[in-house]
C-alpha positions as CSV (number, residue, x, y, z in Angstrom):
1,X,-44.0,-37.8,-78.1
2,X,-41.3,-40.4,-78.6
3,X,-41.7,-41.9,-75.2
4,X,-45.4,-42.2,-75.8
5,X,-44.8,-43.7,-79.3
6,X,-42.4,-46.2,-77.9
7,X,-44.8,-47.3,-75.2
8,X,-47.7,-47.5,-77.6
9,X,-45.7,-49.5,-80.1
10,X,-43.9,-51.8,-77.8
11,X,-45.6,-51.6,-74.4
12,X,-42.4,-50.8,-72.6
13,X,-39.9,-48.0,-72.1
14,X,-36.7,-48.3,-70.1
15,X,-36.8,-46.7,-66.7
16,X,-34.7,-43.8,-67.9
17,X,-37.7,-43.0,-70.2
18,X,-36.0,-40.5,-72.3
19,X,-35.0,-38.3,-69.4
20,X,-32.3,-35.9,-70.5
21,X,-31.5,-34.4,-73.8
22,X,-31.8,-36.3,-77.0
23,X,-28.0,-36.4,-77.3
24,X,-28.0,-38.5,-74.1
25,X,-30.4,-41.2,-75.5
26,X,-27.8,-43.3,-77.3
27,X,-25.7,-43.7,-74.3
28,X,-28.7,-44.3,-72.0
29,X,-30.1,-46.9,-74.5
30,X,-26.8,-48.7,-74.7
31,X,-26.5,-48.8,-70.8
32,X,-30.0,-50.3,-70.7
33,X,-29.4,-52.9,-73.3
34,X,-31.5,-51.3,-76.0
35,X,-30.0,-52.3,-79.4
36,X,-28.6,-49.3,-81.5
37,X,-27.6,-49.2,-85.1
38,X,-26.8,-47.2,-88.1
39,X,-29.5,-48.9,-90.0
40,X,-32.9,-47.5,-89.9
41,X,-36.3,-49.4,-89.6
42,X,-39.8,-48.2,-89.3
43,X,-40.8,-48.0,-85.7
44,X,-37.4,-47.0,-84.4
45,X,-36.2,-43.8,-82.8
46,X,-33.6,-41.8,-84.6
47,X,-31.2,-39.7,-82.7
48,X,-29.1,-36.8,-84.1
49,X,-26.2,-35.8,-81.9
50,X,-25.9,-32.5,-83.7
51,X,-26.3,-29.1,-81.8
52,X,-26.3,-28.6,-78.0
53,X,-29.1,-31.0,-77.3
54,X,-29.4,-33.4,-80.2
55,X,-32.8,-34.3,-81.7
56,X,-35.0,-37.3,-81.5
57,X,-37.4,-38.5,-84.3
58,X,-39.7,-41.4,-84.9
59,X,-39.0,-43.3,-88.0
60,X,-42.2,-43.8,-90.0
61,X,-40.7,-45.3,-93.2
62,X,-37.4,-46.0,-94.9
63,X,-37.1,-45.1,-98.6
64,X,-33.8,-46.0,-100.0
65,X,-31.1,-43.8,-98.4
66,X,-33.8,-41.6,-96.7
67,X,-36.0,-41.9,-93.7
68,X,-39.4,-40.4,-93.4
69,X,-39.9,-39.2,-89.7
70,X,-42.3,-37.7,-87.4
71,X,-40.8,-35.0,-85.3
72,X,-41.7,-32.2,-82.9
73,X,-39.8,-29.1,-82.0
74,X,-37.6,-29.2,-85.2
75,X,-38.0,-25.3,-85.1
76,X,-37.6,-24.8,-81.4
77,X,-41.2,-23.7,-81.3
78,X,-42.7,-27.1,-80.5
79,X,-44.2,-27.6,-84.1
80,X,-44.8,-31.0,-85.6
81,X,-44.0,-32.3,-89.1
82,X,-43.3,-35.3,-91.1
83,X,-39.9,-34.9,-92.9
84,X,-37.3,-36.7,-95.0
85,X,-33.7,-37.0,-94.0
86,X,-30.7,-39.0,-95.2
87,X,-30.5,-42.2,-93.3
88,X,-26.9,-41.2,-92.0
89,X,-28.4,-38.3,-90.0
90,X,-29.3,-40.6,-87.0
91,X,-28.3,-43.4,-84.8
92,X,-31.3,-45.7,-84.5
93,X,-32.6,-47.2,-81.2
94,X,-34.4,-50.5,-81.5
95,X,-36.8,-50.3,-78.5
96,X,-38.9,-53.1,-80.1
97,X,-35.9,-55.4,-79.8
98,X,-35.2,-54.5,-76.0
99,X,-35.8,-57.2,-73.5
100,X,-35.7,-56.4,-69.8
């Protein structure tokens, strides 16, 4: 989902294209020059490094110290939901600011 959302929103996705587990995305993004931050914005990807594989979400909105996200597989069964998390849960990848 997140690779498709990135492509639809920005018309590009680095070659690594989200290959690997979510906990590898921050390193891969930095290696490809995709800006990262602890400050969320709508239309960014949030990456949690928690757990064995990490977790990727799409930031729909920022509400104070919370982010509202779209996410799949939060339950390990592939299900979808919109949910609210503290902003500090994720490192944010700014694919919209990436220039090849």
